[in-house]
N, C-alpha and C positions, 0 to 999 in steps of 0.2 A: 330552463336554459336551452330552449329549442330554437332560439335565434342566435346568429353569430354575434359575438361580443369582442370588444377590444380590451386590452389590458389597461391598467392605469397609465397615464402619460409618463409617469416617472420611470416606466420600463425602458424608455428611450435612454435615459441617463444610466440606468442599471446596465443596459446592454453595452453602452460605450465604456463604462468602467470595467466590465468583463473583458472587453477587447484590449483595453489598456493593460490590465493585469496579465493577460495572456502574452503580451509583447513587452513586458516591463523591462527586461534586460536590454533589448534593442533600444527602447525609448531612453533609458538612462544613459546609454552610450552616446546617443545622438545629442542629448542634452548636455553632457559633459564636454563633448567636442564643440558644441555650439557656444558654450560658455567661454571657450578659449579662442573663439573666432569672432572677429568684428565684422564679418560679412553680413550685410543687410539681407541679401537673398537667402542666406542660410537660415536666418531667424524667421523669414517669411515661410520657408519650407517647413520649419518646425511648427509654427502656428497653423499653417495650412493642414498639416497632418492631424493635429488635434481637432480642427474644425471638421475635417473629413470624418473622423471618428464620431463626432456628435451628429453630423448629418446622416451617416449610415445608421446610427442608433435610432434616430427619429423615423427614418424610412422603414427600418425593420419593425418598429412599433406600429406604424401605420398599416403596414401590409400583413400584420399578424392578426388573424381572426380565429376564434375557437367557439365550439358549441358542443354540448353533450345531449344526446337524445337516445332513448331506448338502449342503454348500455353500451353506447358507442361514442367516442370522442372524434370529432372532425376538426382538424387544424389546417388552416391555409396560411402559408408563409412564403417568403422569398421576395427580394427586391427586383431582380431581373428575371430569375427563373422561378416560376410559381410552383410551389409544392403543395400537394394535397395529401395529408397524413390521416389515416383512419386507424384508430386503436379500439378494438372491441374488448368487451369485458373479459372474455376468456383468454386474451393475449396479455392482459396487464398482470404483472407479477408483483411489483412494489410501487407504492405511491409515497414519495417523500415530500414533506412540507418543511421548508426552512425560511429563515428571514435574516437578511443581511442588515447592515447599518442603514442603507438607503431605504429598504423596505420598512424597517421598524420606525423610521422617522415619519412615515405616512400611514402607519397602522396596516401594512400590507404583508403578504407572504409570497414565497416562491414555491410552486408545486412542480415536482419532477415525476412524470409518469414513466415507469420503466418496464420494459419487456425483456425477454432473454436475448435480444439482439441489439445492434448498434443504433436502431431507430430511437432508443430511449433518450439519446442526447438531443434529438430533434423535438421531442414531446415535453418541452419545458416551458412553463408559463412564468414569466419573470415577476410580475407584480399584480396580484389580485387580492381582494379582501379575504380575510380568514373564513368568513361565511361562505364565500364562493368556493374556496378551496375545499371546505368541508363537504359541500354539496357534490362537487366533482368526485371526491373520494368515495362518498356513499354510493353514487350512481355507477361508479366503475368498480366497486367492490364485488368480489365473487358472490357474496351473500345478498347483494342488492342493497337498497336503501329503505326498506320497508320498516314498519314499526316493530316487527318481531326481531329484526336485526338490531334495532336500537335497544330493545330491552335486553337482548343477549349481550350487547356492548356494555350496558350499565351493570349487568350481572358480573361480567368478566372484570370490569374495573374494580368492583368491590372485593374481588378475590385476587387482585394483582398485587405483586410485590415490587418494590422499587429499591434499587441499590445505587448509592452515590459514591463519588470518589473524594475521600477526605483531602483537605487542603495540603496537608503535609505530603501525602502521596502524589498529589498533582505537582508539587514543587520537585519531588524526586523524579517524576516522569519527565518534566521539562528539563531538568538538569542532565538527565542521562538519555535524552532523545536521540534516536538514530538519524534525525534530521541534521545533525551536526555535519556529517559527511556531505550531504546534499548542499548545505549552506556553504561549506568550504569550497566545493567544486564550482558553485555559482560565483563566489567571490574570485576564485582563480580565473574563471572565464572572463569576468568583468575586468579584472586587473590586466589581463593580457591584451584587452582591447584598448584600454585607456593608458597603458604604460608609455607608449610613444609620446602621447600628449603631455604626460607628467614629466617625462624626461626633457622635452623641449621647453617646458616652462621653468626649468631649473628648480623644481620643487624638491627633487632628490638632494641636491646640493644644500638647500636650506635646512631640510630635516637632518641631513648628515652633520651639519655644523652645530646642531643642538645636542647631539649625542655626546655623553661624557667620554666614551672610548671610541675614537675614530679609526676603527679597523673594519675591513671588509667582512670578516667573520661575525663581528658584533652587529654590523648593519644587517646582514642577512638573517641572523638570529632574531633581531628586533622585529624585522618585517614578518617573519614567520609567527612570532608570538602575537603580534598585533592581528594578523589574519586569524589565528586560532581564537583569540578573544572575541573578535567581531563575529566569527562564524558561530561560536557558542552562544553569544547573546541573541543572534537571529534565531538559532535553533530553540533556545530557551523560551523566548517570548512567543514565537509562532506556535509551539506546542502548548504553552500556557493559554493562549487565546483559543486554540482549537479545541482543547479538552476541558476548558473551564466550564463550570456548571454542568458537569457530566452526570447523567443518570441512566440506569438500565432498568426498564420496567418489564416485568414478566407477566404475560397474559396467557389465557388458555391456549390459543393457537398461534401466538406471535410474540416476538420481542420488539420492544420499542426503545431505541437508543437516541437520547437527546444530548447534544453537546454544543459548545461554542459560546464565546463571550460577545464578540462583535457580530459574528454570523451564526445565528442560531440554526442548528440543523437537527431534524427529527427523522430518523430512519426506522421504517417498519419492516421487520423481517419475519415472514411466516416460517414456522418450524419446518414445513414440508419443502421449503426452498433451500434449506441449509445443505450444502454439498460436502463440506469438510470443516473440521475444527483443527486449529493448530496454535501452539504456544511457542512464543519466541523469547529467548533469553539473550539480550544484548551483551556485548563485551564489557560494558560498564555496569549493567544491571545484574549480571550473573553473580559476580563476587559479593554483591549486596543482598542476594537472595530474592531479587525481584524479577518479574517477567510480565509479558502482556499476552492477552488471549484474543485470537482472531477467528473469524469464520469466513467461509467462501459461500456466496449465494449465486444461484443461476440467474436470478431475476434482478440483480443489482449491478449497476455499472456507473463508475464515476467518469470524469472527463477523459481519463486515460484508458477507459475500457476495462478497468480492473474490477473484479467482483469481491475483493477482499474488504471486510468490514471489521473494525476494531470493536470486539465485544466488551473488553475491559482493558483500558490503557495501561494499568499498573496494578499488580497484586503480588503479595508475597508468595513465593513458590510453594510453601507448605499449606497455603490456603486455596490452591487451584482446585484440588479435589472437591472441597466443600462447595466452591462456586459452581463447578460443573454439575454436582449433584442437585443443586437448587435451580439452576438455569437450564441446562441441557443434560438431564440425567442419562439419556440414552448414549451420550458420549463419555460418560464416566466409567471407563472400562480399564482393565489391566490384562496384558497378555505377556507370555514369555517370548522374548525377542532373541534373534540370532545376530551375533556380531560378525564382522569380517574376520577371517583367520589372521593369525599373527604374521604370516608371510606377506600380508598386504600392507603392513606398516611402511615398508620402504617405498611403495608406490604412492601412498598418501604424502609422505614427506618429500619425495622427488617432485611430484606435481606442484606442491606448495612452495618449494624452496629453490628448485633448479634455475628457473629463469631469473629470479631476483638475485641469486648468488652470482650468476654470469654477468648481469648488468653491473652489480656492485664491484666485481673484480675489474671490469673494463674501466669504469669510472675511477676506481682507485689507482689504476695504472696511468690514466691519462690526465687526471686532475690532482691538485695538491690537497687531497682530503685527509682528514684525521682517521686514525684507526677505529674510532668509535662507529664509523659507517658500517663496520662488520656486525654490529648488533642487529641490523635489519635482516641479514640471512639467518642469524640465530633465532630471531623472533619468528621467521617464516618456518623454520624447522619445528618450533613449538606449535605453531598454527597447524601444520600438517599432522602432528601427533594428536592435537585436540580434535581434529576432524576425524581421525581414525577412532579415537576413544568414544566419540559421540555417535558414530554410525551404527545403526541397528535396524532391523525390520522384524515384525511379528504379525501373525495373522491367525484367524480362525474362520469358522464358516460364515461369519457375519461382518467382521471388521478387519481392517489393516491399520497398523501403526508403524510409522517410519520416523526414525530419529536421524537428523542430519545437521551439518554445520557448514555455513559459508563463513561469514564473520560472526553472525549470531547463531546460536543453537536453536533448531526448530524441531518440535515434536508434532507430527500430524496424525490425526485420528480420522479415518475415512470409513464409511459404511460401504460394504461391497456393492450394494445395489445403487450407489451413487457414482461408482467408478465408470467413466466413459471408455477408458482404454487402459490396458495393462500390458506391459512389454518387458522382455528380458533381452539384453544385448551383451555382446562381448567383442572386443577388438582382437586382432591376431595375437597380440602380446598377452591379453587376458586369457585367451584360449590356451596358450602355451602354459600359463600358470594356473589353469583351471579355476578362473575367477569370472564373475559376471556382474552386470549392473541390472537392477530392477527399478522400474519406474511406473507410476500410475498417473492418469490424467483425470481431472474432474471438471465439470462445467462451472465456469466462474466468469461473470462479466461477459465481455465480447469474445475474448480469446482463449478462455480456459486457463487452468493452472495445473502444475504438475509437482510431484514429490518423488524423490529418488534416493537410492542408496547404492554406492558403488563398491566394487571389489568384494562382493560376498562369495561364499563358496559356490562353485558351479552346481553341485548337487542340491544346495539350498535354493538356488534360483530356479532349478527345475521343479522342485517341490512346490515352490511358490506359484509358478505358472500353472502347474497341474491343479492346484487348489482352486483356480479360477474357472477352469474348463475341464471337467472330467472326461469330455469326449475327445480332448486333444492331449493325450498323455505324451510326455516326453521322457524317453528312456535312453540313457547312454551308459557306456561302460566307463565309469570314473575310476582311476587308479586307486588302489587300496590305501596308498599313502596319504591321499587327500580325503577330506570330509570325514575323517575318523573321529576327531575331537572337535566339539563345537563350543565356542564361547557364548554362553547365553546370558541374558540380562532381562530384568523385569521392565516392561514398557507400559505406560510411561513411568519414569523413575522419580516422581515427586512423592 
C-alpha cells in the first residue's frame, strides 16, 4: 500500500447519507413544511438540497486519497481546502472497524483510526474491503504486522473469552434505555417547529373531533401520552438495533467490543488506555436490579468527542463483581467510603427542589391547574434525598471511588495514576457550613471527563487532597463540633 488509493465509489453515497443523518431534524422540518406548500420553487429548493449533498459526497470521495508506508498513514482530503493528515504508528491509540448497511451490501467496512486528539474524526475511511482494513490495522499496530505478531494474535485468540448479551436482557435494556429522554426532547423540538403548520391545516380540529371526551385537559393528556409512546418506541428500537448481536471478547492485552444489527461496530480497547470504569443505574433499571458498565478511554472518541464506551449494556447488579473479576480484575476493588454529613441533607434537597417549587407555585397561581401539580415538587424533594443518600467518596494509595447521582446513580472507579487533575472547592456558604466539593478529571475522548461529590466534610476533603500530594499538605483549624462523627459506607455497594 505504498501508492495512494481511493475508497470504493460507494463511499460517496455513504458520505451523503452521513450528512443527511447529521441534519435529519432540519431536513424533516423542511420536508413537512414543503408538503404543506404548493410552491414549485420550494420543491426545487428541497430537491436541489439533496442533489447538493450527493454532489458533495462524490467530490469528497474523489478528493480523498490514502496510503500506508513504514508505519505511517498519509491522508489527503478536502474539496476546497486541501488537508494532509499524517498519522504515525506511535500516535495511533485505537483502530475501529465497522460496517453499516451500505458497506455490507458491497462487502466493505469502515475503518476509524483514532488518536488521543480530535484528529481522529478526520482519519476515517468510509468504504474499503475488509482485507485492506486488516492490512492497515496490522501496519499501524504498535507491534507491527510481522509474522511473530500474527502468531501472538493466534495464540491470544485461542485463550480469549467471549461474553454475549442474552435476548431477554437486550429487550430489558431497550425497554429501560436512557435514550427515552433524548427521543422525547427531539420530538418536542420537532413538534415546536411544525406546530404552526399543523394548526393552520386544521389537523388539531380534526383530531379533536375524533376524541370521545372533548375537553382541553383530555386533549393535552392525550397529546402527552402519544408523545411518550412515540419517544419510548424510538428509544426501544434504537437501543435494540445499536446493541443487538453484542459480544465482549477478552484478549491478553485488549478488549474487543462488537455490537449492532444494521451498523456493525467493532471497538478495540487496549487495557493500558482505560482511564476509568463506572457503573450506572438508571431510574428505571435500578428498581429492577439492573445496571450498565462503562469505561473511559484516552484513545477513543466518537462524533461528539466522548471517550465513553459501553463495556456491557445491561447486567444484574449482583453480577457486576463477577464480571469485573473476569474482564478488568484490577478494577474489582472495595474501599471504605465517606458520606456527606447529615447537615448537608438540607442543601441537597434545596438545590433539587427550590427552583421547581417556585415555578410550580407561580404556575398554580396564574393558571387553572389541578392540585396534582404539587406532586412535582414532592418528587424533587425525594430526588434530593436520593442524591444525598448515594453520595460518597473513598480512596487509598492506588484508587479513588466516587458514588454520585444526577438522574442515574453512578459509581466511578479510577486509578490514581490515571487522574489528570484533582481539586477541592467550596463556596462561601459551604465554608460557613464547613463543607467542600471534591472532583477528579480523567483523559477521555477530546475533552476529558470528570466525577465529583459535593458537600462532604471539610476535614475529609482536606484529607482527600493531602492523599494526592504529600508535598502540599493542607492544615486548618476545624471546629470540634464538625468532623467528629463520620458516616461511612462500603464502596462499591453491590
